[in-house]
N, C-alpha and C positions, 0 to 999 in steps of 0.2 A: 960880661958878657958881652958879645959883640952884637949889634942891632938886628942881622939877621937871626940870631938865635933870640933875642926877645919877641920880636914877630911872630916866627915860628913859636916858641914858648907860648903867646900870647893868644894865637889865633888856633893853636891843638887841644885849647881848654877844651873838656869835655861837657857839653852842652847837657848831657846826659845828668851829668850830676846839677846842673842849676834847674831843669825840669823836676826831678826827685826832689831838691830842698826844697823848690818853690811849696808843691804840695805838703810834703810831708812839716817843715818847718814853720809854712803859713797857719796851717792846721795847729800846732803846739804853741803857736804867739797867738791866737784868737782863745783857745780854750785856756792856756794861761793867764794871761790879761781879761779875758771876758771880754775884750773888745776886736769883734767880728771884723770890722775896715782894718784894724792893725795886720791882723793875719792875711785879708786882702790884698793890701799892700805889700806886706813879703811875696805873696802868690802873684801878683802882678808886674813885682818888679823883678824877680826872679824869671817869670813868663818871658819880661823883654829882654832880659841879658841871651836868657837863652834864644831866642828867637833873632835875635842879632848876629848870634853865630849860627843859626841857621842860616840863614837870607846870605850870610860871605860864602857860605862852605856848598848849600846845594841849590841858591837862588831863591827868588820870591813863591814860587808856586811850593814849593817842598816848606820853606818856611809858614805861609797859610794854615797849608794842609796841617804839619805838627802842629802850630798853634792851635787850629780849633781840635786838634786831639786831646791837647794838656788841657782844653776848657772842657769837653766832653768827658775827661777821665775824672777833672775836676766835681762834675756834677753828676760822674758814676759813683764816684766816695759816696755824694748825698743819698742816692738810690740805695745802697748798700748798707748806707748806717739807719739811716730814717724809714726808707721803703721797707727792706728785709730784715733788719732789727742786728744786724752784725754788728761786731764792740766797734767804734767810731775809728780804733787808731789800725784795726785790724785791716778795715775797707780803705784807708788812707793809705797806710802802707802797700794793700794790691798796687792801688790805682798808682803811687809813688812809684815801686817798682816797675811797673808795664807803662812809665812814662820814660824812666831811665832807659828801659828795652828796647822801647821804637825812637827815642832819638839817639842812641847811641848804632841801630841798625841802620838809620835815615841816614843822618848828618855825621853822625862821628868815626863810625869805623875807617879807618884807614882803607885809602881803593889804590892800586897797583900804578896809579898814575902821582899818588901824594908822596 
C-alpha cells in the first residue's frame, strides 16, 4: 500500500466502532474482572481514540459535543440498569448502539466532499 492509501485507511476507521467498543467492552471488562477501574480504562482509551478521530474529521466543537454525548450515554446505562432495573447488558447494548449511531451520523458518514 502506498502512503496515501495508508493515510486514507487510517483516517477512515469508523469512530463509531471505538465508541461502541468503549462502552460494551469497558462494561465487560469491569464485570469480568471485578475491577471497575479497569473497565473505566477501556472506556477512556476508546473514548480518547474516538475523540481524536472526531476532532480530525469535524473539529473541536463536534468532538467536544460527541465526547459529552459519550459520557452522557455511559451515565444513562447506569440509570437504566440501576435506576430502572433493566438488565445491565441490555442497558449497555442500547447505549453502545446509540453511541455508534450518533458517531456514525455526525462524524463517520462520508460527505459529498470526501
